[in-house]
C-alpha positions in Angstrom: 1.6 -2.1 -32.5 4.3 -3.6 -30.4 3.1 -5.7 -27.5 4.7 -4.9 -24.1 6.8 -8.0 -23.4 6.9 -9.5 -19.9 10.6 -9.0 -19.5 10.2 -5.3 -19.9 9.1 -5.4 -16.3 12.9 -5.5 -15.4 13.1 -2.0 -16.9 10.4 -0.6 -14.8 11.4 1.8 -12.0 8.7 3.2 -9.7 8.9 6.0 -7.2 7.5 4.8 -3.9 7.9 7.9 -1.7 9.5 11.3 -1.5 10.9 13.5 1.4 11.7 17.1 1.3 14.6 18.4 3.2 13.7 21.0 5.9 14.8 24.0 3.9 12.9 22.8 0.8 16.0 22.8 -1.4 16.3 18.9 -1.9 14.0 15.9 -2.4 14.8 12.4 -1.6 13.0 9.8 -3.8 12.7 6.1 -2.7 12.4 3.9 -5.8 11.6 0.3 -6.6 13.3 -1.6 -9.3 14.1 -5.2 -10.2 17.2 -7.2 -10.1 17.2 -9.6 -13.1 20.0 -11.9 -11.9 18.8 -12.2 -8.4 15.0 -12.3 -9.4 14.2 -9.9 -6.6 13.0 -6.3 -6.0 15.3 -3.6 -4.9 14.4 -0.3 -3.3 17.0 2.6 -3.1 17.2 6.4 -2.5 17.9 9.1 -5.0 18.5 12.8 -4.0 17.6 15.7 -6.4 17.5 19.5 -6.2 13.9 20.7 -5.6 14.2 22.9 -8.7 15.1 20.2 -10.9 18.3 21.9 -11.9 20.5 18.7 -11.8 19.8 15.0 -12.5 19.2 12.9 -9.5 22.0 11.4 -7.6 21.8 7.8 -6.3 23.2 7.3 -2.8 25.8 4.6 -2.7 24.9 1.0 -1.6 21.4 2.0 -0.6 19.2 -1.0 -1.2 15.9 -2.5 0.1 15.2 0.9 1.9 11.8 0.9 3.8 11.9 4.4 5.3 13.8 7.6 5.0 13.9 10.9 7.1 16.0 14.1 6.7 17.7 15.4 9.9 16.4 18.7 11.2 19.3 20.6 9.7 19.0 18.9 6.4 22.6 17.7 6.4 21.9 14.0 7.0 19.5 11.5 5.6 18.5 8.5 7.7 17.1 5.4 6.1 15.8 2.1 7.4 17.5 -0.7 5.4 18.8 -4.3 5.8 22.3 -4.6 4.6 25.8 -5.9 5.6 26.8 -4.9 9.2 28.8 -1.8 9.4 32.6 -2.4 9.4 32.9 -0.1 12.3 30.5 -2.2 14.4 32.2 -5.5 13.2 35.5 -4.1 14.5 33.9 -3.0 17.8 32.5 -6.6 18.0 35.9 -8.0 17.8 35.8 -9.2 14.2 39.3 -9.4 12.5 38.3 -7.7 9.4 35.2 -7.2 7.0 36.3 -10.0 4.9 35.7 -13.8 5.3 33.7 -15.9 7.8 34.3 -15.2 11.5 33.2 -18.8 12.4 29.8 -17.9 13.9 27.8 -17.5 10.9 27.6 -13.7 11.2 29.6 -12.6 8.1 27.9 -10.4 5.6 25.8 -8.8 8.1 24.0 -11.9 9.5 22.4 -11.5 12.9 23.9 -14.5 14.9 22.2 -13.3 18.1 18.7 -13.7 16.7 19.5 -16.9 14.8 18.7 -15.5 11.4 21.1 -15.7 8.4 19.9 -12.5 6.9 20.6 -8.9 8.2 17.9 -7.1 10.0 16.7 -3.6 9.0 18.5 -1.0 10.9 18.9 2.8 10.8 21.7 4.0 8.7 22.7 7.7 8.2 24.1 9.4 5.2 26.2 12.6 5.8 25.4 14.5 2.7 27.9 17.3 3.4 30.9 14.9 4.0 29.7 12.3 1.6 30.8 8.7 1.6 28.7 5.6 2.6 26.1 5.4 5.3 26.9 4.8 9.0 24.9 2.2 11.0 23.3 3.9 14.0 21.2 0.9 15.5 22.0 -2.8 16.0 18.7 -4.3 17.5 18.6 -8.1 17.3 15.0 -8.0 16.0 15.7 -4.9 13.8 14.1 -1.5 13.4 10.8 -0.8 11.8 10.6 3.0 11.8 12.3 6.1 13.2 12.3 9.8 13.5 14.8 12.5 14.4 14.8 14.5 17.6 14.8 18.2 17.3 18.5 18.5 18.0 19.5 15.9 15.4 21.6 14.1 18.0 19.0 11.5 18.8 16.5 9.4 17.0 13.5 7.5 18.2 13.0 4.0 16.8 10.4 1.2 17.2 11.8 -2.2 17.7 10.7 -5.6 19.2 12.2 -6.4 22.6 11.6 -10.1 23.6 11.8 -11.2 27.2 14.1 -14.1 28.0 11.1 -16.6 27.7 9.9 -15.0 24.4 13.5 -15.2 23.1 13.6 -18.9 23.9 10.5 -19.3 22.1 11.8 -17.4 19.0 15.0 -19.5 19.0 13.1 -22.8 19.0 10.8 -21.5 16.3 13.8 -20.5 14.1 15.2 -24.1 14.7 11.9 -25.6 13.3 10.1 -26.0 16.5 6.2 -26.0 17.0 4.0 -23.0 16.8 2.4 -22.4 20.2 -0.2 -19.6 20.6 -3.0 -18.4 22.9 -3.6 -15.3 20.9 -6.9 -14.5 19.2 -5.1 -12.7 16.4 -2.6 -15.4 16.0 -1.4 -14.5 12.4 -1.1 -11.6 10.1 -0.5 -11.4 6.4 3.0 -10.7 5.5 4.3 -11.7 9.0 2.9 -15.1 9.3 2.3 -16.6 12.8 2.4 -14.0 15.6 4.2 -14.2 18.9 3.8 -12.2 22.1 6.9 -9.9 21.8 6.1 -6.3 22.5 7.4 -3.4 20.2 8.6 -0.5 22.2 10.0 3.0 21.4 13.6 3.4 22.0 15.7 6.6 22.2 19.0 6.2 20.4 22.0 8.5 20.6 23.2 8.9 16.9 27.0 9.3 17.9 27.4 6.7 20.6 24.6 4.3 19.6 23.5 4.1 23.2 19.8 3.3 23.5 17.1 3.6 26.2 13.7 2.0 26.1 10.6 4.1 26.9 8.7 1.5 28.9 5.3 3.2 28.6 5.6 3.7 24.8 4.7 0.4 23.1 2.3 -0.9 20.5 -0.7 -3.1 20.6 -3.9 -3.8 18.7 -4.5 -5.4 15.4 -3.5 -2.4 13.3 0.0 -2.3 14.7 0.9 -5.4 12.6 0.6 -3.4 9.4 1.1 0.2 10.5 3.5 0.1 13.3 3.8 2.8 16.1 4.5 5.7 13.7 6.7 7.8 16.1 6.7 11.5 15.6 9.1 13.6 17.6 8.0 17.1 18.6 10.0 19.8 16.6 11.2 21.7 19.7 11.1 19.5 22.8 11.1 15.9 24.2 7.5 14.9 23.4 7.1 12.0 20.9 3.8 11.1 19.6 2.9 7.5 18.7 0.0 5.2 18.1 -1.0 1.9 19.8 -3.8 0.3 21.8 -3.3 -0.7 25.3 -6.7 -2.3 26.1 -7.3 -5.8 27.3 -8.9 -6.8 24.0 -6.1 -5.7 21.8 -6.4 -8.8 19.6 -10.2 -8.2 19.0 -10.2 -4.4 18.1 -9.2 -2.1 15.4 -9.0 0.8 17.7 -5.7 2.6 17.8 -5.1 5.5 20.1 -2.7 8.5 19.7 -0.3 8.7 22.8 2.4 11.3 23.6 5.5 10.2 25.6 8.2 12.4 27.1 11.6 11.2 25.9 13.3 12.4 29.1 11.0 11.1 31.8 9.2 8.3 30.0 5.9 9.6 31.2 3.0 8.8 28.6 -0.3 10.5 28.1 -3.1 9.1 25.9 -4.7 11.7 23.6 -7.6 9.7 21.9 -9.9 7.5 23.9 -11.0 4.5 21.9 -13.1 6.2 19.3 -10.8 5.9 16.4 -8.4 3.8 14.5 -6.0 6.7 14.6 -2.7 7.0 12.6 0.0 9.2 11.1 0.4 11.7 13.9 2.3 14.9 12.7 3.3 17.9 14.8 2.8 21.4 13.3 6.1 23.2 12.6 5.8 25.4 15.8 4.8 22.3 17.8 1.6 24.0 19.0 -0.7 21.3 17.3 -0.7 17.6 16.6 -2.7 16.3 13.6 -3.6 12.7 12.9 -5.8 10.6 10.8 -9.0 9.2 12.2 -10.8 6.1 10.9 -14.0 4.5 12.3 -12.8 1.3 13.9 -16.0 -0.6 13.3 -17.3 0.9 10.1 -14.7 1.2 7.4 -17.0 2.7 4.9 -17.1 6.1 6.9 -14.4 8.4 5.3 -11.1 8.9 6.9 -11.0 12.3 8.6 -8.1 14.6 9.8 -8.1 15.7 13.5 -6.1 18.5 15.0 -5.3 18.6 18.6 -4.0 21.3 20.8 -0.5 20.2 21.9 -0.9 21.3 25.4 -4.3 20.4 26.3 -4.9 17.4 24.1 -8.3 18.5 23.0 -8.9 17.9 19.3 -11.5 18.6 16.6 -12.4 16.9 13.2 -11.3 19.5 10.5 -12.5 17.5 7.5 -16.2 16.9 8.7 -17.7 18.8 5.7 -15.6 17.3 3.0 -17.3 13.9 2.6 -14.3 12.5 0.8 -11.8 10.0 2.3 -8.2 10.5 2.4 -6.5 9.2 -0.8 -5.6 5.5 -0.8 -1.9 6.1 0.3 -3.2 8.1 3.3 -0.8 11.1 3.6 -1.0 14.6 4.7 1.5 17.1 6.0 1.6 20.7 7.5 2.2 23.5 5.1 2.7 26.0 7.9 1.6 26.4 11.5 -2.0 26.9 10.5 -2.7 25.0 7.4 -2.3 21.3 6.2 -2.0 19.7 2.8 -4.1 16.5 2.3 -4.4 14.2 -0.7 -8.0 12.9 -1.0 -9.7 10.5 -3.3 -12.2 12.6 -5.3 -14.4 10.7 -7.8 -11.7 8.3 -9.0 -8.9 10.8 -8.8 -6.2 11.6 -6.1 -5.8 15.3 -5.7 -4.7 17.9 -3.2 -7.0 19.7 -0.7 -5.7 22.5 1.7 -7.1 22.3 5.3 -7.4 25.0 7.9 -6.2 23.8 11.3 -9.4 25.1 12.8 -11.7 23.8 10.1 -12.6 24.4 6.5 -11.0 23.1 3.2 -10.5 24.0 -0.4 -9.4 22.0 -3.4 -6.1 23.3 -4.7 -3.7 22.7 -7.7 -6.5 22.8 -10.3 -3.8 22.6 -13.0 -3.6 18.8 -12.3 -5.7 17.2 -15.1 -8.3 14.5 -14.6 -6.0 12.2 -16.6 -3.2 12.1 -14.1 -3.3 11.2 -10.4 -1.1 11.6 -7.2 0.6 8.7 -5.6 2.4 10.1 -2.6 3.8 13.6 -1.4 5.7 15.5 1.1 6.3 19.2 1.9 8.8 21.3 3.8 10.5 24.6 3.5 7.9 25.9 1.1 8.3 23.1 -1.4 5.8 20.3 -2.3 7.2 17.1 -3.9 4.9 14.7 -5.2 4.8 11.5 -7.4 2.4 11.8 -10.3 1.3 9.0 -12.6 -0.2 9.3 -16.0 -1.4 6.2 -18.0 0.7 7.1 -21.2 3.3 9.4 -19.7 4.8 7.4 -16.9 5.2 7.9 -13.2 7.7 10.4 -11.8 8.6 12.8 -8.9 7.7 16.5 -9.4 8.2 19.6 -7.3 6.1 22.8 -6.9 6.4 25.8 -4.6 3.7 25.7 -2.0 2.7 29.3 -3.0 1.8 27.8 -6.5 -0.8 25.4 -5.2 -3.4 28.0 -6.2 -2.5 27.7 -9.8 -5.6 27.2 -11.9 -6.1 25.1 -15.1 -5.8 28.5 -17.0 -2.3 29.2 -15.5 1.0 27.9 -16.8 1.9 24.6 -15.0 4.3 25.6 -12.2 5.6 22.1 -11.5 9.1 20.9 -12.2 10.0 17.4 -13.1 12.5 15.9 -10.8 12.9 12.5 -12.2 12.5 10.7 -15.5 12.6 7.1 -14.4 11.2 5.3 -17.4 12.0 7.1 -20.6 12.6 4.0 -22.8 9.6 2.2 -21.4 7.4 5.1 -22.1 8.9 5.9 -25.6 9.2 2.3 -26.9 5.6 1.2 -26.3 2.1 2.6 -26.9 0.6 3.0 -23.5 -3.1 3.4 -23.1 -5.2 6.5 -23.0 -8.2 6.6 -20.7 -11.8 7.4 -21.0 -14.2 7.9 -18.0 -17.5 6.2 -18.6 -20.5 6.9 -16.4 -23.5 4.6 -16.4 -26.6 3.7 -14.3 -25.7 1.1 -11.5 -27.4 -0.3 -8.5 -30.3 1.9 -7.0 -30.3 3.9 -10.1 -27.1 5.7 -9.0 -24.5 7.1 -11.4 -21.5 4.8 -11.4 -18.2 5.7 -13.0 -15.5 3.5 -14.5 -12.3 4.1 -16.0 -11.6 2.5 -19.5 -8.0 2.1 -20.6 -7.9 1.9 -24.3 -5.7 0.1 -26.8 -3.3 2.4 -28.7 -5.2 2.3 -32.1 -8.7 2.4 -30.5 -11.1 5.2 -31.3 -13.9 5.4 -29.0 -15.8 7.7 -31.2 -15.6 5.2 -34.1 -15.2 1.7 -32.5 -14.9 -1.5 -34.5 -16.9 -3.7 -32.1 -14.4 -6.5 -32.1 -12.2 -5.8 -29.1 -12.0 -8.1 -26.2 -12.9 -6.7 -22.8 -11.0 -7.2 -19.6 -13.3 -6.3 -16.8 -10.9 -5.6 -13.9 -12.5 -5.3 -10.4 -10.4 -3.5 -7.8 -9.9 -4.9 -4.3 -10.2 -3.2 -0.9 -13.2 -2.8 -1.3 -12.4 0.5 0.3 -10.4 1.8 -2.6 -10.8 3.2 -6.1 -9.4 3.0 -9.5 -8.2 6.2 -11.3 -5.7 7.0 -14.0 -2.6 5.3 -13.4 0.7 4.1 -15.0 0.5 0.3 -14.6 2.5 -2.4 -16.2 -0.2 -5.0 -16.1 -2.8 -2.6 -17.8 -0.4 -1.7 -20.6 0.4 -5.4 -21.0 -3.2 -6.0 -21.9 -4.0 -2.9 -23.8 -1.0 -3.5 -26.2 -2.6 -6.8 -26.9 -5.8 -5.1 -28.0 -7.9 -5.4 -24.8 -10.1 -2.7 -23.5 -9.4 -2.7 -19.8 -12.4 -1.5 -17.8 -12.1 -0.7 -14.1 -15.5 0.1 -12.3 -15.6 2.1 -9.2 -18.6 0.1 -7.9 -20.6 1.0 -4.7 -18.1 0.5 -1.9 -15.3 2.4 -3.6 -14.1 5.4 -1.9 -13.8 8.9 -3.3 -17.4 9.3 -4.1 -18.7 10.0 -0.5 -19.9 8.2 2.5 -23.4 7.1 1.2 -22.1 5.7 -2.1 -19.3 3.7 -0.2 -21.5 2.5 2.7 -24.1 1.0 0.2 -21.8 -2.0 0.0 -22.0 -2.7 3.7 -23.4 -6.2 4.3 -24.2 -6.5 0.6 -21.1 -8.3 -0.7 -21.7 -10.3 -3.9 -24.8 -8.1 -4.6 -24.5 -4.5 -5.2 -20.9 -4.5 -6.6 -21.9 -7.3 -9.0 -24.8 -5.4 -10.2 -22.5 -2.3 -10.9 -19.8 -4.1 -12.8 -22.3 -5.9 -15.0 -24.0 -2.7 -15.7 -20.7 -1.2 -16.8 -20.1 -4.2 -19.0 -23.5 -3.7 -20.7 -22.5 -0.1 -21.3 -19.3 -0.8 -23.2 -21.2 -3.6 -25.2 -23.9 -1.1 -26.1 -21.4 1.6 -27.2 -19.9 -1.0 -29.6 -16.5 -0.7 -27.8 -16.2 -4.5 -27.1 -17.3 -7.9 -28.7 -20.0 -9.5 -26.4 -18.4 -12.9 -27.3 -15.0 -11.8 -25.9 -15.6 -10.7 -22.5 -13.3 -11.6 -19.7 -13.4 -10.8 -16.0 -10.8 -10.7 -13.3 -9.9 -9.1 -9.9 -7.5 -9.4 -7.0 -8.4 -9.8 -3.2 -11.9 -8.5 -2.9 -11.9 -8.2 -6.7 -11.2 -11.9 -6.8 -13.9 -12.6 -4.5 -16.2 -10.4 -6.7 -15.1 -12.2 -9.8 -16.4 -15.5 -8.5 -19.7 -13.8 -7.5 -20.1 -12.3 -11.0 -19.8 -15.8 -12.4 -22.5 -17.1 -10.2 -24.8 -14.6 -11.8 -24.0 -14.9 -15.6 -22.3 -17.1 -18.1 -21.7 -14.2 -20.5 -18.0 -14.1 -19.9 -15.7 -16.3 -22.0 -13.4 -16.9 -19.0 -12.5 -15.5 -15.7 -9.3 -15.1 -13.4 -9.9 -14.8 -9.7 -6.7 -13.9 -7.8 -6.1 -14.1 -4.1 -9.9 -14.1 -3.2 -11.9 -15.7 -0.4 -15.0 -17.6 -1.6 -16.3 -19.2 1.5 -16.6 -16.7 4.4 -17.4 -19.2 6.9 -14.4 -21.4 6.5 -12.2 -18.2 6.0 -13.2 -16.9 9.4 -10.4 -17.6 11.8 -8.1 -19.1 9.1 -7.4 -15.6 7.7 -6.2 -12.5 9.5 -9.5 -10.5 9.3 -11.9 -12.0 11.8 -12.6 -8.6 13.4 -13.2 -6.9 10.0 -15.6 -9.9 9.0 -17.4 -9.7 12.4 -17.9 -5.9 12.0 -19.4 -6.7 8.6 -21.6 -9.6 9.1 -21.5 -10.7 12.8 -20.3 -14.0 13.9 -20.8 -16.9 11.6 -22.6 -19.1 14.0 -25.0 -16.3 14.8 -25.6 -15.0 11.3 -24.8 -17.9 8.9 -27.3 -16.7 6.2 -25.3 -13.4 5.7 -22.0 -15.4 5.4 -23.6 -17.8 2.9 -25.1 -15.0 0.9 -21.8 -13.2 0.5 -20.0 -16.5 -0.5 -19.6 -17.7 -3.9 -18.9 -21.3 -2.9 -22.7 -21.7 -1.9 -23.6 -20.9 -5.4 -20.8 -22.8 -7.2 -23.5 -24.9 -8.9 -24.3 -21.8 -11.0 -20.7 -21.3 -12.3 -20.2 -22.6 -15.9 -17.4 -20.2 -16.9 -13.8 -21.4 -17.1 -12.0 -20.0 -14.0 -8.3 -19.6 -13.3 -7.5 -19.2 -9.7 -4.2 -17.8 -8.3 -3.2 -17.8 -4.7 -0.2 -17.1 -2.4 1.1 -20.1 -0.3 1.7 -17.8 2.7 -1.5 -15.5 2.1 -3.2 -15.1 5.5 -5.6 -12.3 4.2 -7.2 -14.7 1.7 -5.7 -18.2 2.5 -4.9 -20.4 -0.4 -7.3 -23.1 0.9 -10.0 -20.8 -0.3 -8.8 -21.1 -3.9 -8.3 -24.8 -3.5 -11.8 -25.3 -2.3 -13.4 -23.4 -5.2 -11.0 -25.1 -7.7 -12.0 -28.7 -6.5 -15.7 -27.8 -6.4 -15.5 -26.6 -10.1 -13.6 -29.6 -11.3 -16.1 -31.9 -9.5 -18.9 -30.2 -11.6 -16.8 -30.6 -14.8 -16.1 -26.8 -15.2 -12.7 -26.0 -16.6 -10.5 -24.7 -13.8 -6.8 -24.1 -13.2 -5.3 -23.4 -9.8 -1.8 -21.6 -9.6 -0.3 -21.3 -6.1 2.9 -19.2 -5.7 5.3 -20.5 -2.9 6.5 -18.1 -0.2 4.0 -15.4 -1.4 1.6 -13.5 0.7 -1.3 -11.1 -0.1 0.8 -9.0 -2.4 0.3 -7.5 -5.9 2.8 -9.1 -8.1 4.5 -6.1 -9.5 6.1 -5.5 -5.9 6.9 -9.2 -5.5 9.7 -11.3 -7.2 9.7 -10.3 -10.9 10.0 -13.9 -12.0 6.6 -14.5 -10.6 5.0 -11.4 -11.9 6.1 -12.3 -15.5 5.0 -16.0 -15.0 1.7 -14.7 -13.8 1.2 -12.5 -16.7 2.0 -15.3 -19.3 -0.2 -17.6 -17.5 -3.1 -15.3 -17.5 -2.6 -14.5 -21.3 -2.6 -18.1 -22.2 -5.8 -18.6 -20.2 -7.6 -15.9 -21.9 -6.4 -16.9 -25.4 -7.5 -20.5 -24.6 -11.1 -19.5 -24.4 -11.1 -16.5 -26.8 -12.9 -17.4 -30.1 -10.7 -14.9 -32.0 -7.3 -15.9 -30.6 -5.1 -19.0 -30.6 -3.5 -20.1 -27.2 0.1 -19.5 -26.6 0.9 -16.0 -25.5 4.6 -15.7 -25.4 
């Protein structure tokens, strides 16, 4: 059995999103790959016929793409990307040529006006009929985050930061190394660092002339804006633009996000929702008669995400998923199939699958030919075509297409899907990737709990040899779930003989509200009971060696790993990644004060709850060797949390190692710099081998 080497990561290509052209004939696929020489990630765009009749075509020079949208007539594809400034704009700005330094540091696309050396993300448009390179449409000093096309294809709406003169002066001094000054409650956010007071507005931009106009009443606000943006959606027939934001006085202390509609011509803005939801993803029906959006409970995140549909003229809306008791899939996407029906991806018992919704209420699970061994990642639909990314643990991850009329295909029908990409043929063929086995056992409260076991290539669950090492991998969130997936990390471990077990403990979505909400206020309790019960199940089955048990987790999973080790010393070693271990000290130093308060109240009012959920208060009970990883710029789970636990363990004489990655925030490593991802895997392998009675240290 060949072990998957760390440098095979450079061969991995992952599809991140898909976009179907309005006529349903073509699909754009945004992909993530790795640049070995520059040691960085690259995202780019492919286009492919929806029937799979030709191989995908890579658009020239598209790199680091964060968003893509087809024009209404399907002749152009707009993308948000940071790249060298368009030659046409450099000429317009008075530059002599597109070669050499013009003396002000703005060559190679640098944004001299904003003081940054690197180009800012802007909207670029590919003309797919004429061909050639993309044309830059926007030139905002602070860059563009997102956009949508107007119905005539002559205008776009973008969201962009627009500092006042005073705010610009502060930004300039900060970029020159000046002090951080803030009076904001939400003063930082992971991935963005220290926050300022600059407002993000919607702008209407003329595609041909690049003239722009700010919509003064259409602006962001609220904690969710930092991660989700304004999400503008232009009406398919008129000048109405839907967007999300929170305009209340307590915007730094609320997860509320309201749906608004602004008129692109007059600038007049109307609010659709009234503070009851953390709303997102507004999408107009094809005829423009309805507006659908996602609705989360802003104070209780264990409540399943619903879909609401509003009348476009009156603004009255109804929840259309009330009887479903399943949350939207972790990637949170839905789309209109036609004027009266929507397609939604849900998490359904450790599985991402399709549900068709009626715009007036009612649902049905569709596409039953999708097996339980494969799962959706993202999708889009238009013109009678559905494109989706499907992942399978041993067969890779790729884009597929299917006619919307074939969504009713059953497991007994021929599979109607068409493969659109084959992104990792050598990686799939050259290594034995894991098969999965779903394992159900009794967890907390006597409830049935499910886990997904990823098995080594030569492992027979019906005739186990009992000497396999276990890697108990605890997912983060906690509002998330594990299912069948094609994952480099998992394959790395299974090709080394590990049984990787991922338990969907209480608190995981996809099993209904009651199962998820059981974790509320019980961190370090109910999920620990569940994952330990799952470990017992695999030991009793003879699948794993009880002397070769290892535990790990990222984010909430890292927090849970430490809590597990306060309860038992049965694990040979653990790895806790990017976790928080002292809730009192993380309050206010992380970016999640509102979430923590929703869960436990305020630390000075309810200190017992904070202490009960923290592993640091029980550090005297940890005797298991523990490796801790952290990101130097992680504001979700600050690195000081890992430092605190590391020092506490070392004081007690427990073997501990701390690895902090510079310039890294709260990010899974397969989407970070590949050099860090490979270093991390090697470090983890050496740590497990060091404490494995059957292995010698030194992984690669």
